[in-house]
C-alpha positions in Angstrom: 127.4 147.2 107.3 127.4 149.6 104.3 129.9 149.0 101.7 129.9 149.7 98.1 131.8 146.4 97.3 129.6 144.0 98.9 127.2 142.4 96.7 126.3 139.0 98.1 125.1 137.6 101.2 128.2 135.3 101.6 130.5 138.4 101.4 128.3 139.9 104.1 128.6 137.0 106.6 132.2 136.7 106.1 132.9 140.5 106.5 131.1 140.3 109.7 132.9 137.2 110.9 136.2 139.4 110.0 134.7 142.3 111.7 134.3 140.3 115.1 137.6 139.9 115.0 139.1 143.3 114.6 139.9 144.4 118.3 141.6 141.1 118.8 143.8 141.3 115.8 144.4 145.3 115.9 145.5 145.1 119.8 148.7 142.7 118.8 149.4 144.4 115.8 151.8 146.6 117.0 153.5 144.1 119.4 153.9 141.6 116.5 155.9 144.7 114.6 157.9 145.7 117.3 159.0 142.4 118.5 159.2 140.5 114.9 156.6 138.0 116.4 155.1 135.8 114.1 151.1 136.3 114.5 150.4 132.5 115.5 147.5 133.0 117.3 145.7 135.2 114.4 146.3 132.3 112.0 145.1 129.8 114.3 142.0 132.1 114.8 141.4 132.4 111.2 142.0 128.3 110.9 139.1 128.1 113.5 136.8 130.5 111.5 137.1 128.0 108.5 139.1 131.1 106.9 141.8 128.8 105.3 139.2 126.9 103.3 137.8 129.5 101.6 139.4 129.3 98.3 138.9 125.6 98.2 136.3 124.5 95.8 132.8 123.2 97.3 132.8 120.0 95.7 136.7 119.6 97.8 135.0 120.7 101.1 135.8 124.3 100.7 133.6 127.4 100.2 134.8 127.9 96.8 135.0 131.9 96.8 136.1 133.7 93.7 138.9 136.1 93.3 136.3 139.1 94.0 135.6 137.5 97.5 139.5 136.7 98.2 140.3 140.6 97.6 137.1 141.9 99.7 138.2 139.4 102.7 141.8 140.2 102.3 141.6 143.6 102.3 139.3 143.9 105.2 142.1 141.8 107.5 144.9 143.8 106.2 143.5 147.0 107.9 143.6 145.0 111.0 147.2 143.6 110.8 149.1 143.9 107.4 151.3 140.7 108.8 148.4 138.5 109.5 146.8 139.4 106.4 149.7 139.0 103.8 150.8 135.9 105.5 147.5 133.8 105.0 147.1 135.6 101.5 150.0 133.4 100.1 148.0 130.3 101.4 144.3 131.3 100.0 146.0 132.6 96.9 148.3 129.2 96.3 145.2 126.9 97.0 142.9 129.1 94.6 145.6 128.5 92.1 146.1 124.9 92.4 142.6 123.9 92.1 141.3 126.7 89.4 144.3 125.5 87.1 143.8 121.9 88.4 147.9 121.9 88.3 148.0 118.4 89.9 146.6 115.0 89.2 143.3 114.0 90.8 144.7 111.8 93.6 147.3 114.8 95.1 144.2 117.2 94.9 141.7 115.2 96.7 144.6 114.3 99.4 145.5 117.9 99.8 141.8 118.9 99.8 141.4 116.6 102.8 144.6 118.3 104.7 143.3 121.6 103.9 139.9 120.7 105.6 141.6 119.2 108.6 143.5 123.1 109.0 146.6 122.4 106.6 148.4 125.4 105.3 150.7 125.8 102.4 152.8 128.1 100.9 155.4 128.2 97.8 158.9 128.3 98.3 160.7 129.7 95.4 162.9 132.5 96.2 166.6 132.2 96.4 169.3 134.4 97.0 171.1 133.9 93.8 168.3 133.7 91.6 166.3 136.8 92.7 162.7 137.0 92.2 161.8 133.4 90.5 159.2 135.6 88.2 162.0 136.6 86.2 163.2 133.2 85.1 166.3 132.0 86.9 166.8 128.3 87.7 166.6 127.2 91.3 170.0 126.3 92.8 167.6 123.9 95.0 168.0 120.6 92.8 166.2 117.2 93.0 167.6 113.8 92.0 166.0 110.7 91.6 167.4 108.1 94.0 166.0 104.3 94.1 162.5 105.7 93.3 162.2 108.6 95.6 163.3 111.9 95.0 166.6 113.9 97.2 166.2 117.4 97.6 168.7 119.8 98.6 168.8 123.5 98.9 168.2 126.9 100.5 165.0 129.1 100.3 164.5 132.3 101.6 161.1 134.8 101.9 159.3 131.6 102.5 156.2 133.6 104.5 154.4 132.0 107.2 157.4 129.3 107.7 156.5 128.7 111.6 153.2 127.1 110.9 153.3 126.2 107.4 152.1 122.6 107.0 153.4 122.0 103.5 156.3 123.7 101.6 155.7 124.0 97.8 158.9 123.8 97.0 160.7 124.3 93.4 163.6 122.7 92.5 165.7 122.1 89.3 165.4 118.5 87.9 168.6 118.0 85.7 167.1 114.6 84.1 164.2 116.5 83.1 165.5 119.6 82.4 162.7 121.4 84.2 161.6 122.8 87.5 159.6 120.6 89.6 157.5 121.5 92.4 157.6 119.2 95.4 155.1 119.0 98.3 157.1 119.0 101.5 155.6 118.1 104.5 157.3 120.1 107.7 158.0 117.1 109.5 160.4 115.3 106.7 163.7 114.6 108.0 166.5 117.0 106.5 163.9 120.2 106.5 164.6 122.9 108.6 163.6 126.5 109.2 166.3 129.1 109.8 165.1 132.4 111.4 166.6 134.8 108.9 163.9 137.3 108.9 165.2 140.6 110.1 163.6 143.6 108.2 162.0 146.7 108.5 158.6 145.9 106.6 156.2 143.2 107.7 158.2 142.2 110.5 155.8 139.7 111.6 155.3 137.4 108.5 158.0 135.0 109.8 159.5 134.8 106.0 162.6 132.8 107.1 165.2 130.6 105.2 163.9 127.0 104.2 167.2 124.7 104.7 166.8 121.4 102.6 169.3 119.1 103.3 168.7 115.9 101.5 165.1 115.7 101.8 163.7 112.5 100.6 160.1 112.4 99.2 158.3 109.8 97.5 157.8 110.3 93.5 154.0 110.9 94.2 155.0 114.4 95.7 156.7 115.9 92.8 153.3 117.4 91.8 154.1 120.0 89.1 156.7 120.1 86.3 157.4 123.4 84.4 159.3 124.1 81.4 159.8 127.8 82.2 159.0 130.4 85.0 155.6 130.0 86.2 155.4 134.1 86.2 154.6 134.0 82.9 150.8 132.6 83.4 147.7 134.5 83.9 146.9 133.9 87.5 144.1 136.1 89.3 145.2 134.8 92.8 147.9 137.0 93.0 145.7 140.0 93.5 145.7 138.9 97.4 148.9 141.0 97.5 147.9 144.2 96.3 144.5 143.8 98.7 146.8 143.4 101.2 148.4 147.0 100.7 145.2 148.7 100.0 143.8 147.4 103.6 146.9 148.9 105.2 146.3 152.1 103.0 142.7 152.3 104.3 143.9 151.8 108.0 146.5 154.7 107.6 143.6 156.8 105.9 141.0 156.0 108.8 143.8 157.1 111.6 144.6 160.4 109.8 140.8 161.3 109.6 140.0 160.5 113.3 143.3 162.6 113.9 142.4 165.2 112.0 138.7 165.7 113.2 140.2 165.7 116.9 143.7 167.6 117.0 142.9 171.3 117.9 146.3 173.2 118.6 145.6 176.5 120.4 147.1 178.4 117.3 143.5 177.7 115.5 140.0 177.5 116.0 138.5 174.2 115.5 140.2 171.1 114.4 142.7 170.7 111.7 140.4 169.2 109.4 139.1 172.6 108.9 142.5 173.8 107.3 142.5 173.9 103.4 146.1 172.1 103.3 144.6 169.1 105.5 141.2 169.2 103.0 143.7 168.9 100.1 145.3 166.0 101.4 142.3 164.3 102.8 140.5 164.4 99.3 143.9 163.3 97.4 143.6 160.1 99.3 140.3 159.5 98.9 140.9 159.8 95.2 143.6 157.5 95.4 141.6 155.0 97.2 138.7 155.2 95.2 140.7 155.0 91.9 142.6 151.7 93.5 139.8 150.3 94.8 137.6 150.3 91.9 140.5 149.1 89.4 141.2 146.3 91.8 137.6 144.8 92.0 136.8 145.8 88.4 139.8 143.4 87.3 138.9 140.8 89.9 135.2 140.4 89.0 136.1 140.3 85.2 138.5 137.3 86.1 135.8 135.5 87.7 133.9 135.6 84.7 135.7 132.9 82.6 134.1 134.4 79.4 135.9 137.7 80.2 138.8 136.1 81.7 140.5 134.7 78.2 140.9 138.7 77.5 142.9 139.4 80.5 146.4 140.5 79.4 148.6 142.8 81.4 145.7 143.6 83.8 146.6 141.4 87.3 150.2 143.0 87.1 148.6 146.5 86.4 146.6 146.6 89.5 149.5 145.1 91.6 151.6 148.1 90.3 148.8 150.5 90.7 147.4 149.7 94.0 150.5 149.3 95.7 152.1 152.7 94.4 148.9 154.1 95.8 149.3 152.9 99.1 152.4 154.4 99.5 151.5 157.7 98.4 148.6 157.4 100.6 150.6 156.7 103.8 152.7 159.3 102.8 149.8 161.7 102.7 148.7 160.6 106.0 151.7 161.3 107.8 151.8 164.5 106.3 148.4 165.5 108.2 149.7 164.0 111.3 152.9 165.5 111.2 155.7 164.5 113.5 153.6 162.8 115.7 153.5 159.9 112.8 157.2 159.3 113.3 156.5 157.9 117.0 157.2 154.3 117.5 153.8 154.2 119.1 152.0 155.6 116.0 150.5 153.3 113.7 151.5 155.5 110.7 155.3 154.5 111.0 154.4 151.0 111.0 152.1 151.2 108.0 154.6 153.5 106.1 157.0 150.7 106.3 154.9 147.6 105.6 153.8 149.2 102.2 157.0 149.8 100.8 157.2 145.9 101.0 154.6 145.5 98.2 157.3 147.0 96.0 159.3 143.7 96.3 156.4 141.6 96.1 155.7 139.9 92.4 155.2 140.8 89.8 158.1 143.8 89.8 156.9 147.0 88.6 159.6 147.2 85.7 158.3 143.8 84.6 154.8 145.2 84.6 155.2 148.5 82.7 157.7 146.6 79.9 154.8 144.2 79.2 152.1 146.9 79.0 154.6 148.7 76.4 155.4 145.3 74.5 152.0 144.6 74.1 151.2 147.9 73.0 153.8 147.8 70.6 152.7 144.1 69.4 148.7 145.2 68.6 150.1 148.3 67.0 151.6 145.8 64.6 148.7 143.8 63.8 
């Protein structure tokens, strides 16, 4: 398998494992999108494969992969099916962050590691209709109150990706007595915890990002695993790169389809195929340039993050990667549709799905305006020193 970005035997091994699932995942992608079906079978296959243990450190029973590895694998998976990749990416990224930063106490880290090894899946439940993106600092409407030594939690979360199969919901709630935001590890079977199927969108239709409803859910004090005085989005967290990696993979799939189409499509108005036309070659060249630029950016930043001596120098690069790659993916898919023409708008054509799916990236954190503002403020601050 030739790939400029494969550097280790571990990467080669997992890339081959993923390639073995390619047709299986690709063949379901259109139906998943058309009917807005959550890809349970795909996720179960990934659990069986051991994929969900990848970002768990070796000392806890996982494979202990780095950020670079995760980006490589997630990009590949997304080229098969974007909904599957984005869904599992939240588990991989969340697990990676928790153990890299040791966000929890040792007892809970050991407990949760055992759960992940057994196949448990987790995602943070943070978004709410009234607060908007949690990275902007809004206080959760969901609240937790201490009663008889336990916590009672009530509220509603939206955009809870992978909700149909999550084992645990790492849920934010406002704790009045602490004047802080707490994160509670809530098991799916807790009394008062339900999923309301509200996910009805045109992008990433298969992610099962429904509402999590909490009606006086009671949990032990030990399940309060994190307490934050401010928004988590202010912290440097490389594991968010699972997001742009997903959209990069979708863009690659669109590119592959368009080039195959151009190499085979031969209308009787020309000799040969449309791949020989200068305007089509211009689009293809622009697509290649966008992909090359985006790919080198995301992998160079991921590599820097994996090097602890370089990680301390990272400021706005992670947000800049997400901004650059996501917007590049949108431009790439647009150009592929210009190559293919009106056929790209047919519902049976995958390009229209890719076109809708990459747009979702604009609404994943961090938002473009926040990234641009941070770049500006950093530059102004440095100029003043």
